mmCIF file of the N, C-alpha and C atoms, coordinates in Angstrom:
data_MODEL
# 
_entry.id   MODEL 
# 
loop_
_atom_site.group_PDB 
_atom_site.id 
_atom_site.type_symbol 
_atom_site.label_atom_id 
_atom_site.label_alt_id 
_atom_site.label_comp_id 
_atom_site.label_asym_id 
_atom_site.label_entity_id 
_atom_site.label_seq_id 
_atom_site.pdbx_PDB_ins_code 
_atom_site.Cartn_x 
_atom_site.Cartn_y 
_atom_site.Cartn_z 
_atom_site.occupancy 
_atom_site.B_iso_or_equiv 
_atom_site.pdbx_formal_charge 
_atom_site.auth_seq_id 
_atom_site.auth_comp_id 
_atom_site.auth_asym_id 
_atom_site.auth_atom_id 
_atom_site.pdbx_PDB_model_num 
ATOM 1   N N  . MET A 1 1  ? -4.777 53.855 32.089 1.00 0.00 ? 1  MET A N  1 
ATOM 2   C CA . MET A 1 1  ? -5.101 53.341 30.850 1.00 0.00 ? 1  MET A CA 1 
ATOM 3   C C  . MET A 1 1  ? -5.003 52.130 30.891 1.00 0.00 ? 1  MET A C  1 
ATOM 4   N N  . ALA A 1 2  ? -5.859 50.931 30.411 1.00 0.00 ? 2  ALA A N  1 
ATOM 5   C CA . ALA A 1 2  ? -5.481 49.666 30.828 1.00 0.00 ? 2  ALA A CA 1 
ATOM 6   C C  . ALA A 1 2  ? -4.481 49.082 29.977 1.00 0.00 ? 2  ALA A C  1 
ATOM 7   N N  . ASN A 1 3  ? -4.172 47.936 30.354 1.00 0.00 ? 3  ASN A N  1 
ATOM 8   C CA . ASN A 1 3  ? -2.980 47.214 29.749 1.00 0.00 ? 3  ASN A CA 1 
ATOM 9   C C  . ASN A 1 3  ? -3.375 46.445 28.693 1.00 0.00 ? 3  ASN A C  1 
ATOM 10  N N  . CYS A 1 4  ? -3.731 46.219 27.161 1.00 0.00 ? 4  CYS A N  1 
ATOM 11  C CA . CYS A 1 4  ? -3.982 45.463 26.522 1.00 0.00 ? 4  CYS A CA 1 
ATOM 12  C C  . CYS A 1 4  ? -2.896 44.294 26.203 1.00 0.00 ? 4  CYS A C  1 
ATOM 13  N N  . LYS A 1 5  ? -1.786 44.019 26.768 1.00 0.00 ? 5  LYS A N  1 
ATOM 14  C CA . LYS A 1 5  ? -0.907 43.127 26.435 1.00 0.00 ? 5  LYS A CA 1 
ATOM 15  C C  . LYS A 1 5  ? -1.400 41.841 26.307 1.00 0.00 ? 5  LYS A C  1 
ATOM 16  N N  . ARG A 1 6  ? -0.943 41.069 25.564 1.00 0.00 ? 6  ARG A N  1 
ATOM 17  C CA . ARG A 1 6  ? -1.722 39.860 25.583 1.00 0.00 ? 6  ARG A CA 1 
ATOM 18  C C  . ARG A 1 6  ? -0.805 38.982 26.702 1.00 0.00 ? 6  ARG A C  1 
ATOM 19  N N  . PRO A 1 7  ? -1.775 37.962 27.490 1.00 0.00 ? 7  PRO A N  1 
ATOM 20  C CA . PRO A 1 7  ? -1.357 37.213 28.481 1.00 0.00 ? 7  PRO A CA 1 
ATOM 21  C C  . PRO A 1 7  ? -0.458 36.438 27.846 1.00 0.00 ? 7  PRO A C  1 
ATOM 22  N N  . PRO A 1 8  ? 0.981  36.250 28.663 1.00 0.00 ? 8  PRO A N  1 
ATOM 23  C CA . PRO A 1 8  ? 2.072  34.894 27.984 1.00 0.00 ? 8  PRO A CA 1 
ATOM 24  C C  . PRO A 1 8  ? 1.572  33.707 27.732 1.00 0.00 ? 8  PRO A C  1 
ATOM 25  N N  . MET A 1 9  ? 0.398  33.416 28.435 1.00 0.00 ? 9  MET A N  1 
ATOM 26  C CA . MET A 1 9  ? 0.117  32.076 28.240 1.00 0.00 ? 9  MET A CA 1 
ATOM 27  C C  . MET A 1 9  ? -0.664 31.923 26.674 1.00 0.00 ? 9  MET A C  1 
ATOM 28  N N  . ALA A 1 10 ? -0.890 32.636 25.903 1.00 0.00 ? 10 ALA A N  1 
ATOM 29  C CA . ALA A 1 10 ? -1.850 32.731 24.589 1.00 0.00 ? 10 ALA A CA 1 
ATOM 30  C C  . ALA A 1 10 ? -0.345 32.665 23.590 1.00 0.00 ? 10 ALA A C  1 
ATOM 31  N N  . PHE A 1 11 ? -0.725 31.761 22.741 1.00 0.00 ? 11 PHE A N  1 
ATOM 32  C CA . PHE A 1 11 ? 0.019  31.258 21.705 1.00 0.00 ? 11 PHE A CA 1 
ATOM 33  C C  . PHE A 1 11 ? -0.165 32.418 20.732 1.00 0.00 ? 11 PHE A C  1 
ATOM 34  N N  . THR A 1 12 ? 0.867  32.856 20.029 1.00 0.00 ? 12 THR A N  1 
ATOM 35  C CA . THR A 1 12 ? 1.159  34.000 19.190 1.00 0.00 ? 12 THR A CA 1 
ATOM 36  C C  . THR A 1 12 ? 0.698  33.519 17.947 1.00 0.00 ? 12 THR A C  1 
ATOM 37  N N  . ALA A 1 13 ? 0.369  34.385 17.021 1.00 0.00 ? 13 ALA A N  1 
ATOM 38  C CA . ALA A 1 13 ? -0.119 34.065 15.539 1.00 0.00 ? 13 ALA A CA 1 
ATOM 39  C C  . ALA A 1 13 ? 0.950  33.287 14.960 1.00 0.00 ? 13 ALA A C  1 
ATOM 40  N N  . SER A 1 14 ? 2.187  33.674 15.357 1.00 0.00 ? 14 SER A N  1 
ATOM 41  C CA . SER A 1 14 ? 3.456  32.633 14.514 1.00 0.00 ? 14 SER A CA 1 
ATOM 42  C C  . SER A 1 14 ? 3.725  31.350 15.140 1.00 0.00 ? 14 SER A C  1 
ATOM 43  N N  . ASP A 1 15 ? 3.111  31.423 16.343 1.00 0.00 ? 15 ASP A N  1 
ATOM 44  C CA . ASP A 1 15 ? 3.077  29.944 17.163 1.00 0.00 ? 15 ASP A CA 1 
ATOM 45  C C  . ASP A 1 15 ? 2.315  29.044 16.258 1.00 0.00 ? 15 ASP A C  1 
ATOM 46  N N  . LEU A 1 16 ? 1.316  29.233 16.138 1.00 0.00 ? 16 LEU A N  1 
ATOM 47  C CA . LEU A 1 16 ? 0.130  28.813 15.995 1.00 0.00 ? 16 LEU A CA 1 
ATOM 48  C C  . LEU A 1 16 ? 0.336  28.412 14.065 1.00 0.00 ? 16 LEU A C  1 
ATOM 49  N N  . ALA A 1 17 ? 0.464  29.227 13.483 1.00 0.00 ? 17 ALA A N  1 
ATOM 50  C CA . ALA A 1 17 ? 1.412  29.248 11.866 1.00 0.00 ? 17 ALA A CA 1 
ATOM 51  C C  . ALA A 1 17 ? 2.209  27.741 11.951 1.00 0.00 ? 17 ALA A C  1 
ATOM 52  N N  . LYS A 1 18 ? 3.013  28.000 12.922 1.00 0.00 ? 18 LYS A N  1 
ATOM 53  C CA . LYS A 1 18 ? 4.047  26.973 12.965 1.00 0.00 ? 18 LYS A CA 1 
ATOM 54  C C  . LYS A 1 18 ? 3.456  25.635 13.042 1.00 0.00 ? 18 LYS A C  1 
ATOM 55  N N  . LEU A 1 19 ? 2.804  25.731 14.207 1.00 0.00 ? 19 LEU A N  1 
ATOM 56  C CA . LEU A 1 19 ? 2.157  24.369 14.651 1.00 0.00 ? 19 LEU A CA 1 
ATOM 57  C C  . LEU A 1 19 ? 1.080  23.890 13.503 1.00 0.00 ? 19 LEU A C  1 
ATOM 58  N N  . ARG A 1 20 ? 0.273  24.566 12.698 1.00 0.00 ? 20 ARG A N  1 
ATOM 59  C CA . ARG A 1 20 ? -0.342 24.105 12.126 1.00 0.00 ? 20 ARG A CA 1 
ATOM 60  C C  . ARG A 1 20 ? 0.169  23.779 10.919 1.00 0.00 ? 20 ARG A C  1 
ATOM 61  N N  . SER A 1 21 ? 1.271  24.035 10.660 1.00 0.00 ? 21 SER A N  1 
ATOM 62  C CA . SER A 1 21 ? 2.085  23.756 9.343  1.00 0.00 ? 21 SER A CA 1 
ATOM 63  C C  . SER A 1 21 ? 2.828  22.358 9.446  1.00 0.00 ? 21 SER A C  1 
ATOM 64  N N  . ILE A 1 22 ? 3.091  21.989 10.779 1.00 0.00 ? 22 ILE A N  1 
ATOM 65  C CA . ILE A 1 22 ? 3.548  20.767 10.997 1.00 0.00 ? 22 ILE A CA 1 
ATOM 66  C C  . ILE A 1 22 ? 2.525  19.573 11.092 1.00 0.00 ? 22 ILE A C  1 
ATOM 67  N N  . TYR A 1 23 ? 1.360  20.556 11.866 1.00 0.00 ? 23 TYR A N  1 
ATOM 68  C CA . TYR A 1 23 ? 0.194  19.385 12.387 1.00 0.00 ? 23 TYR A CA 1 
ATOM 69  C C  . TYR A 1 23 ? -0.965 20.090 11.744 1.00 0.00 ? 23 TYR A C  1 
ATOM 70  N N  . PRO A 1 24 ? -1.249 19.627 10.553 1.00 0.00 ? 24 PRO A N  1 
ATOM 71  C CA . PRO A 1 24 ? -2.659 20.340 10.111 1.00 0.00 ? 24 PRO A CA 1 
ATOM 72  C C  . PRO A 1 24 ? -3.979 19.953 10.814 1.00 0.00 ? 24 PRO A C  1 
ATOM 73  N N  . LEU A 1 25 ? -4.104 18.776 11.461 1.00 0.00 ? 25 LEU A N  1 
ATOM 74  C CA . LEU A 1 25 ? -5.223 18.261 12.076 1.00 0.00 ? 25 LEU A CA 1 
ATOM 75  C C  . LEU A 1 25 ? -5.323 18.615 13.408 1.00 0.00 ? 25 LEU A C  1 
ATOM 76  N N  . GLY A 1 26 ? -4.059 19.319 14.126 1.00 0.00 ? 26 GLY A N  1 
ATOM 77  C CA . GLY A 1 26 ? -4.240 19.743 15.262 1.00 0.00 ? 26 GLY A CA 1 
ATOM 78  C C  . GLY A 1 26 ? -5.265 20.742 15.781 1.00 0.00 ? 26 GLY A C  1 
ATOM 79  N N  . GLU A 1 27 ? -5.623 20.810 16.851 1.00 0.00 ? 27 GLU A N  1 
ATOM 80  C CA . GLU A 1 27 ? -6.508 21.669 17.389 1.00 0.00 ? 27 GLU A CA 1 
ATOM 81  C C  . GLU A 1 27 ? -6.260 22.688 18.651 1.00 0.00 ? 27 GLU A C  1 
ATOM 82  N N  . ARG A 1 28 ? -6.848 23.997 18.845 1.00 0.00 ? 28 ARG A N  1 
ATOM 83  C CA . ARG A 1 28 ? -6.639 24.928 19.618 1.00 0.00 ? 28 ARG A CA 1 
ATOM 84  C C  . ARG A 1 28 ? -7.686 24.595 20.712 1.00 0.00 ? 28 ARG A C  1 
ATOM 85  N N  . HIS A 1 29 ? -7.384 24.655 21.958 1.00 0.00 ? 29 HIS A N  1 
ATOM 86  C CA . HIS A 1 29 ? -7.990 24.593 23.032 1.00 0.00 ? 29 HIS A CA 1 
ATOM 87  C C  . HIS A 1 29 ? -7.703 25.792 24.013 1.00 0.00 ? 29 HIS A C  1 
ATOM 88  N N  . ARG A 1 30 ? -8.389 26.623 24.547 1.00 0.00 ? 30 ARG A N  1 
ATOM 89  C CA . ARG A 1 30 ? -7.815 27.590 25.398 1.00 0.00 ? 30 ARG A CA 1 
ATOM 90  C C  . ARG A 1 30 ? -8.685 27.074 27.012 1.00 0.00 ? 30 ARG A C  1 
ATOM 91  N N  . GLY A 1 31 ? -7.698 27.386 28.112 1.00 0.00 ? 31 GLY A N  1 
ATOM 92  C CA . GLY A 1 31 ? -8.127 27.043 29.188 1.00 0.00 ? 31 GLY A CA 1 
ATOM 93  C C  . GLY A 1 31 ? -7.763 28.106 30.033 1.00 0.00 ? 31 GLY A C  1 
ATOM 94  N N  . PRO A 1 32 ? -7.981 28.005 31.378 1.00 0.00 ? 32 PRO A N  1 
ATOM 95  C CA . PRO A 1 32 ? -7.579 28.860 32.462 1.00 0.00 ? 32 PRO A CA 1 
ATOM 96  C C  . PRO A 1 32 ? -6.218 29.021 32.560 1.00 0.00 ? 32 PRO A C  1 
ATOM 97  N N  . ALA A 1 33 ? -5.520 27.616 32.659 1.00 0.00 ? 33 ALA A N  1 
ATOM 98  C CA . ALA A 1 33 ? -3.969 27.848 32.658 1.00 0.00 ? 33 ALA A CA 1 
ATOM 99  C C  . ALA A 1 33 ? -3.041 27.790 32.018 1.00 0.00 ? 33 ALA A C  1 
ATOM 100 N N  . ALA A 1 34 ? -3.592 27.360 30.796 1.00 0.00 ? 34 ALA A N  1 
ATOM 101 C CA . ALA A 1 34 ? -2.757 27.251 29.288 1.00 0.00 ? 34 ALA A CA 1 
ATOM 102 C C  . ALA A 1 34 ? -3.612 27.271 28.273 1.00 0.00 ? 34 ALA A C  1 
ATOM 103 N N  . ASP A 1 35 ? -2.894 27.717 27.259 1.00 0.00 ? 35 ASP A N  1 
ATOM 104 C CA . ASP A 1 35 ? -3.474 27.667 25.551 1.00 0.00 ? 35 ASP A CA 1 
ATOM 105 C C  . ASP A 1 35 ? -2.785 26.473 25.371 1.00 0.00 ? 35 ASP A C  1 
ATOM 106 N N  . VAL A 1 36 ? -3.579 25.526 24.682 1.00 0.00 ? 36 VAL A N  1 
ATOM 107 C CA . VAL A 1 36 ? -3.099 23.935 24.492 1.00 0.00 ? 36 VAL A CA 1 
ATOM 108 C C  . VAL A 1 36 ? -3.488 23.549 22.993 1.00 0.00 ? 36 VAL A C  1 
ATOM 109 N N  . PHE A 1 37 ? -2.770 23.183 22.227 1.00 0.00 ? 37 PHE A N  1 
ATOM 110 C CA . PHE A 1 37 ? -2.688 23.005 20.800 1.00 0.00 ? 37 PHE A CA 1 
ATOM 111 C C  . PHE A 1 37 ? -2.585 21.245 20.862 1.00 0.00 ? 37 PHE A C  1 
ATOM 112 N N  . ALA A 1 38 ? -3.731 20.383 20.633 1.00 0.00 ? 38 ALA A N  1 
ATOM 113 C CA . ALA A 1 38 ? -3.758 18.981 20.681 1.00 0.00 ? 38 ALA A CA 1 
ATOM 114 C C  . ALA A 1 38 ? -3.676 18.499 19.261 1.00 0.00 ? 38 ALA A C  1 
ATOM 115 N N  . VAL A 1 39 ? -2.888 17.340 18.911 1.00 0.00 ? 39 VAL A N  1 
ATOM 116 C CA . VAL A 1 39 ? -2.672 16.569 17.757 1.00 0.00 ? 39 VAL A CA 1 
ATOM 117 C C  . VAL A 1 39 ? -3.440 15.470 18.232 1.00 0.00 ? 39 VAL A C  1 
ATOM 118 N N  . PRO A 1 40 ? -4.709 15.093 17.509 1.00 0.00 ? 40 PRO A N  1 
ATOM 119 C CA . PRO A 1 40 ? -5.371 13.882 17.596 1.00 0.00 ? 40 PRO A CA 1 
ATOM 120 C C  . PRO A 1 40 ? -5.031 12.662 17.004 1.00 0.00 ? 40 PRO A C  1 
ATOM 121 N N  . ARG A 1 41 ? -5.213 11.408 17.868 1.00 0.00 ? 41 ARG A N  1 
ATOM 122 C CA . ARG A 1 41 ? -4.611 10.183 16.975 1.00 0.00 ? 41 ARG A CA 1 
ATOM 123 C C  . ARG A 1 41 ? -5.855 9.843  16.072 1.00 0.00 ? 41 ARG A C  1 
ATOM 124 N N  . ARG A 1 42 ? -5.653 8.969  15.027 1.00 0.00 ? 42 ARG A N  1 
ATOM 125 C CA . ARG A 1 42 ? -6.387 8.678  14.334 1.00 0.00 ? 42 ARG A CA 1 
ATOM 126 C C  . ARG A 1 42 ? -7.938 7.810  15.022 1.00 0.00 ? 42 ARG A C  1 
ATOM 127 N N  . ASP A 1 43 ? -7.763 6.992  15.992 1.00 0.00 ? 43 ASP A N  1 
ATOM 128 C CA . ASP A 1 43 ? -8.665 6.432  16.662 1.00 0.00 ? 43 ASP A CA 1 
ATOM 129 C C  . ASP A 1 43 ? -9.445 7.302  17.295 1.00 0.00 ? 43 ASP A C  1 
ATOM 130 N N  . GLN A 1 44 ? -9.088 8.766  17.540 1.00 0.00 ? 44 GLN A N  1 
ATOM 131 C CA . GLN A 1 44 ? -9.939 9.877  18.321 1.00 0.00 ? 44 GLN A CA 1 
ATOM 132 C C  . GLN A 1 44 ? -9.902 9.603  19.736 1.00 0.00 ? 44 GLN A C  1 
ATOM 133 N N  . GLY A 1 45 ? -8.800 8.923  19.922 1.00 0.00 ? 45 GLY A N  1 
ATOM 134 C CA . GLY A 1 45 ? -8.730 8.670  21.614 1.00 0.00 ? 45 GLY A CA 1 
ATOM 135 C C  . GLY A 1 45 ? -7.931 9.658  22.402 1.00 0.00 ? 45 GLY A C  1 
ATOM 136 N N  . MET A 1 46 ? -6.982 9.424  23.286 1.00 0.00 ? 46 MET A N  1 
ATOM 137 C CA . MET A 1 46 ? -6.140 10.310 23.656 1.00 0.00 ? 46 MET A CA 1 
ATOM 138 C C  . MET A 1 46 ? -5.241 11.107 22.710 1.00 0.00 ? 46 MET A C  1 
ATOM 139 N N  . PRO A 1 47 ? -4.993 12.385 22.452 1.00 0.00 ? 47 PRO A N  1 
ATOM 140 C CA . PRO A 1 47 ? -4.190 12.815 21.659 1.00 0.00 ? 47 PRO A CA 1 
ATOM 141 C C  . PRO A 1 47 ? -2.778 12.369 21.857 1.00 0.00 ? 47 PRO A C  1 
ATOM 142 N N  . TRP A 1 48 ? -2.109 12.238 20.601 1.00 0.00 ? 48 TRP A N  1 
ATOM 143 C CA . TRP A 1 48 ? -0.877 11.519 20.612 1.00 0.00 ? 48 TRP A CA 1 
ATOM 144 C C  . TRP A 1 48 ? 0.237  12.861 20.873 1.00 0.00 ? 48 TRP A C  1 
ATOM 145 N N  . LEU A 1 49 ? 0.001  14.239 20.596 1.00 0.00 ? 49 LEU A N  1 
ATOM 146 C CA . LEU A 1 49 ? 0.810  15.143 21.175 1.00 0.00 ? 49 LEU A CA 1 
ATOM 147 C C  . LEU A 1 49 ? 0.062  16.215 21.561 1.00 0.00 ? 49 LEU A C  1 
ATOM 148 N N  . ILE A 1 50 ? 0.554  16.861 22.706 1.00 0.00 ? 50 ILE A N  1 
ATOM 149 C CA . ILE A 1 50 ? -0.137 18.178 23.251 1.00 0.00 ? 50 ILE A CA 1 
ATOM 150 C C  . ILE A 1 50 ? 1.197  19.191 23.508 1.00 0.00 ? 50 ILE A C  1 
ATOM 151 N N  . VAL A 1 51 ? 0.854  20.345 22.872 1.00 0.00 ? 51 VAL A N  1 
ATOM 152 C CA . VAL A 1 51 ? 1.954  21.357 23.135 1.00 0.00 ? 51 VAL A CA 1 
ATOM 153 C C  . VAL A 1 51 ? 0.993  22.542 23.692 1.00 0.00 ? 51 VAL A C  1 
ATOM 154 N N  . SER A 1 52 ? 1.537  23.017 24.703 1.00 0.00 ? 52 SER A N  1 
ATOM 155 C CA . SER A 1 52 ? 0.959  24.051 25.433 1.00 0.00 ? 52 SER A CA 1 
ATOM 156 C C  . SER A 1 52 ? 1.749  25.500 25.965 1.00 0.00 ? 52 SER A C  1 
ATOM 157 N N  . ARG A 1 53 ? 1.096  26.214 25.793 1.00 0.00 ? 53 ARG A N  1 
ATOM 158 C CA . ARG A 1 53 ? 1.746  27.496 26.595 1.00 0.00 ? 53 ARG A CA 1 
ATOM 159 C C  . ARG A 1 53 ? 1.316  27.848 27.855 1.00 0.00 ? 53 ARG A C  1 
ATOM 160 N N  . GLN A 1 54 ? 2.280  27.865 28.637 1.00 0.00 ? 54 GLN A N  1 
ATOM 161 C CA . GLN A 1 54 ? 1.569  27.974 30.389 1.00 0.00 ? 54 GLN A CA 1 
ATOM 162 C C  . GLN A 1 54 ? 1.324  29.493 30.971 1.00 0.00 ? 54 GLN A C  1 
ATOM 163 N N  . LYS A 1 55 ? 1.172  29.647 32.139 1.00 0.00 ? 55 LYS A N  1 
ATOM 164 C CA . LYS A 1 55 ? 0.877  31.138 32.398 1.00 0.00 ? 55 LYS A CA 1 
ATOM 165 C C  . LYS A 1 55 ? 2.199  31.453 32.469 1.00 0.00 ? 55 LYS A C  1 
ATOM 166 N N  . ASP A 1 56 ? 3.064  30.941 32.795 1.00 0.00 ? 56 ASP A N  1 
ATOM 167 C CA . ASP A 1 56 ? 4.768  31.864 32.952 1.00 0.00 ? 56 ASP A CA 1 
ATOM 168 C C  . ASP A 1 56 ? 5.245  32.109 31.753 1.00 0.00 ? 56 ASP A C  1 
ATOM 169 N N  . GLY A 1 57 ? 4.577  31.531 30.618 1.00 0.00 ? 57 GLY A N  1 
ATOM 170 C CA . GLY A 1 57 ? 5.182  31.855 29.141 1.00 0.00 ? 57 GLY A CA 1 
ATOM 171 C C  . GLY A 1 57 ? 5.982  30.601 28.503 1.00 0.00 ? 57 GLY A C  1 
ATOM 172 N N  . ALA A 1 58 ? 6.337  29.517 29.299 1.00 0.00 ? 58 ALA A N  1 
ATOM 173 C CA . ALA A 1 58 ? 6.904  28.587 29.086 1.00 0.00 ? 58 ALA A CA 1 
ATOM 174 C C  . ALA A 1 58 ? 5.963  27.704 27.944 1.00 0.00 ? 58 ALA A C  1 
ATOM 175 N N  . TYR A 1 59 ? 6.802  26.903 27.150 1.00 0.00 ? 59 TYR A N  1 
ATOM 176 C CA . TYR A 1 59 ? 6.059  26.214 26.219 1.00 0.00 ? 59 TYR A CA 1 
ATOM 177 C C  . TYR A 1 59 ? 6.121  24.671 26.395 1.00 0.00 ? 59 TYR A C  1 
ATOM 178 N N  . VAL A 1 60 ? 5.140  23.885 26.660 1.00 0.00 ? 60 VAL A N  1 
ATOM 179 C CA . VAL A 1 60 ? 5.706  22.475 27.149 1.00 0.00 ? 60 VAL A CA 1 
ATOM 180 C C  . VAL A 1 60 ? 5.020  21.425 25.869 1.00 0.00 ? 60 VAL A C  1 
ATOM 181 N N  . SER A 1 61 ? 5.870  20.427 25.792 1.00 0.00 ? 61 SER A N  1 
ATOM 182 C CA . SER A 1 61 ? 5.516  19.474 24.649 1.00 0.00 ? 61 SER A CA 1 
ATOM 183 C C  . SER A 1 61 ? 5.262  18.175 25.782 1.00 0.00 ? 61 SER A C  1 
ATOM 184 N N  . ILE A 1 62 ? 3.843  17.744 25.527 1.00 0.00 ? 62 ILE A N  1 
ATOM 185 C CA . ILE A 1 62 ? 3.580  16.494 26.177 1.00 0.00 ? 62 ILE A CA 1 
ATOM 186 C C  . ILE A 1 62 ? 3.439  14.966 25.404 1.00 0.00 ? 62 ILE A C  1 
ATOM 187 N N  . ASP A 1 63 ? 3.754  14.263 25.431 1.00 0.00 ? 63 ASP A N  1 
ATOM 188 C CA . ASP A 1 63 ? 3.694  12.930 24.720 1.00 0.00 ? 63 ASP A CA 1 
ATOM 189 C C  . ASP A 1 63 ? 2.838  12.311 25.832 1.00 0.00 ? 63 ASP A C  1 
ATOM 190 N N  . PRO A 1 64 ? 1.637  11.963 25.604 1.00 0.00 ? 64 PRO A N  1 
ATOM 191 C CA . PRO A 1 64 ? 0.736  11.417 26.527 1.00 0.00 ? 64 PRO A CA 1 
ATOM 192 C C  . PRO A 1 64 ? 0.746  9.907  26.750 1.00 0.00 ? 64 PRO A C  1 
ATOM 193 N N  . LEU A 1 65 ? 1.185  9.077  25.284 1.00 0.00 ? 65 LEU A N  1 
ATOM 194 C CA . LEU A 1 65 ? 1.280  7.762  25.554 1.00 0.00 ? 65 LEU A CA 1 
ATOM 195 C C  . LEU A 1 65 ? 2.957  7.305  26.001 1.00 0.00 ? 65 LEU A C  1 
ATOM 196 N N  . LYS A 1 66 ? 3.707  8.052  25.915 1.00 0.00 ? 66 LYS A N  1 
ATOM 197 C CA . LYS A 1 66 ? 5.127  7.701  26.487 1.00 0.00 ? 66 LYS A CA 1 
ATOM 198 C C  . LYS A 1 66 ? 5.293  8.372  27.914 1.00 0.00 ? 66 LYS A C  1 
ATOM 199 N N  . GLY A 1 67 ? 4.481  9.341  28.184 1.00 0.00 ? 67 GLY A N  1 
ATOM 200 C CA . GLY A 1 67 ? 4.483  10.095 29.523 1.00 0.00 ? 67 GLY A CA 1 
ATOM 201 C C  . GLY A 1 67 ? 5.567  11.193 29.669 1.00 0.00 ? 67 GLY A C  1 
ATOM 202 N N  . THR A 1 68 ? 6.312  11.548 28.344 1.00 0.00 ? 68 THR A N  1 
ATOM 203 C CA . THR A 1 68 ? 7.421  12.528 28.300 1.00 0.00 ? 68 THR A CA 1 
ATOM 204 C C  . THR A 1 68 ? 6.719  13.996 28.206 1.00 0.00 ? 68 THR A C  1 
ATOM 205 N N  . ARG A 1 69 ? 7.374  14.669 28.977 1.00 0.00 ? 69 ARG A N  1 
ATOM 206 C CA . ARG A 1 69 ? 7.016  16.033 28.907 1.00 0.00 ? 69 ARG A CA 1 
ATOM 207 C C  . ARG A 1 69 ? 8.276  16.999 28.733 1.00 0.00 ? 69 ARG A C  1 
ATOM 208 N N  . ILE A 1 70 ? 8.570  17.801 27.863 1.00 0.00 ? 70 ILE A N  1 
ATOM 209 C CA . ILE A 1 70 ? 9.588  18.930 27.768 1.00 0.00 ? 70 ILE A CA 1 
ATOM 210 C C  . ILE A 1 70 ? 8.949  20.084 27.941 1.00 0.00 ? 70 ILE A C  1 
ATOM 211 N N  . ALA A 1 71 ? 9.908  21.046 28.697 1.00 0.00 ? 71 ALA A N  1 
ATOM 212 C CA . ALA A 1 71 ? 9.497  22.251 28.910 1.00 0.00 ? 71 ALA A CA 1 
ATOM 213 C C  . ALA A 1 71 ? 10.689 23.433 28.509 1.00 0.00 ? 71 ALA A C  1 
ATOM 214 N N  . ARG A 1 72 ? 10.351 24.399 27.607 1.00 0.00 ? 72 ARG A N  1 
ATOM 215 C CA . ARG A 1 72 ? 11.156 25.445 26.952 1.00 0.00 ? 72 ARG A CA 1 
ATOM 216 C C  . ARG A 1 72 ? 10.832 26.603 27.116 1.00 0.00 ? 72 ARG A C  1 
ATOM 217 N N  . ARG A 1 73 ? 11.295 27.646 26.899 1.00 0.00 ? 73 ARG A N  1 
ATOM 218 C CA . ARG A 1 73 ? 11.121 28.903 27.013 1.00 0.00 ? 73 ARG A CA 1 
ATOM 219 C C  . ARG A 1 73 ? 10.491 29.528 25.527 1.00 0.00 ? 73 ARG A C  1 
ATOM 220 N N  . SER A 1 74 ? 11.133 28.593 24.381 1.00 0.00 ? 74 SER A N  1 
ATOM 221 C CA . SER A 1 74 ? 10.531 29.065 23.050 1.00 0.00 ? 74 SER A CA 1 
ATOM 222 C C  . SER A 1 74 ? 10.092 27.819 22.324 1.00 0.00 ? 74 SER A C  1 
ATOM 223 N N  . LEU A 1 75 ? 9.058  28.246 21.523 1.00 0.00 ? 75 LEU A N  1 
ATOM 224 C CA . LEU A 1 75 ? 8.454  27.277 20.683 1.00 0.00 ? 75 LEU A CA 1 
ATOM 225 C C  . LEU A 1 75 ? 9.607  26.692 19.981 1.00 0.00 ? 75 LEU A C  1 
ATOM 226 N N  . ALA A 1 76 ? 10.630 27.334 19.345 1.00 0.00 ? 76 ALA A N  1 
ATOM 227 C CA . ALA A 1 76 ? 11.495 27.016 18.457 1.00 0.00 ? 76 ALA A CA 1 
ATOM 228 C C  . ALA A 1 76 ? 12.261 25.825 19.091 1.00 0.00 ? 76 ALA A C  1 
ATOM 229 N N  . ASP A 1 77 ? 12.530 25.800 20.760 1.00 0.00 ? 77 ASP A N  1 
ATOM 230 C CA . ASP A 1 77 ? 13.413 25.113 21.165 1.00 0.00 ? 77 ASP A CA 1 
ATOM 231 C C  . ASP A 1 77 ? 12.687 23.661 21.398 1.00 0.00 ? 77 ASP A C  1 
ATOM 232 N N  . LEU A 1 78 ? 11.327 23.713 21.382 1.00 0.00 ? 78 LEU A N  1 
ATOM 233 C CA . LEU A 1 78 ? 10.852 22.393 21.376 1.00 0.00 ? 78 LEU A CA 1 
ATOM 234 C C  . LEU A 1 78 ? 11.101 21.124 20.336 1.00 0.00 ? 78 LEU A C  1 
ATOM 235 N N  . PRO A 1 79 ? 11.422 20.138 20.382 1.00 0.00 ? 79 PRO A N  1 
ATOM 236 C CA . PRO A 1 79 ? 11.438 19.056 19.207 1.00 0.00 ? 79 PRO A CA 1 
ATOM 237 C C  . PRO A 1 79 ? 9.976  18.488 18.893 1.00 0.00 ? 79 PRO A C  1 
ATOM 238 N N  . LEU A 1 80 ? 9.909  19.469 17.875 1.00 0.00 ? 80 LEU A N  1 
ATOM 239 C CA . LEU A 1 80 ? 8.224  19.085 17.222 1.00 0.00 ? 80 LEU A CA 1 
ATOM 240 C C  . LEU A 1 80 ? 8.512  18.297 15.787 1.00 0.00 ? 80 LEU A C  1 
ATOM 241 N N  . ASP A 1 81 ? 9.032  18.617 15.141 1.00 0.00 ? 81 ASP A N  1 
ATOM 242 C CA . ASP A 1 81 ? 9.131  17.203 13.705 1.00 0.00 ? 81 ASP A CA 1 
ATOM 243 C C  . ASP A 1 81 ? 9.662  16.380 13.678 1.00 0.00 ? 81 ASP A C  1 
# 
């Protein structure tokens, strides 16, 4: 029987609900190495915040403007608001 378990790199429904409640303009993008939630800047250039869920299940917050990257095992452990 095939295992239908969700891969650890996908955001859960509660992850997406939390992210969308904080950043309603954020957009989800699925890629081969991560599930990404990007918050666009007003000028529509580079996003000002990227939150991803990696293949290993880790959650990563990236601030492209400052160049900071924070990785945690839980979305609740990331400083998002």
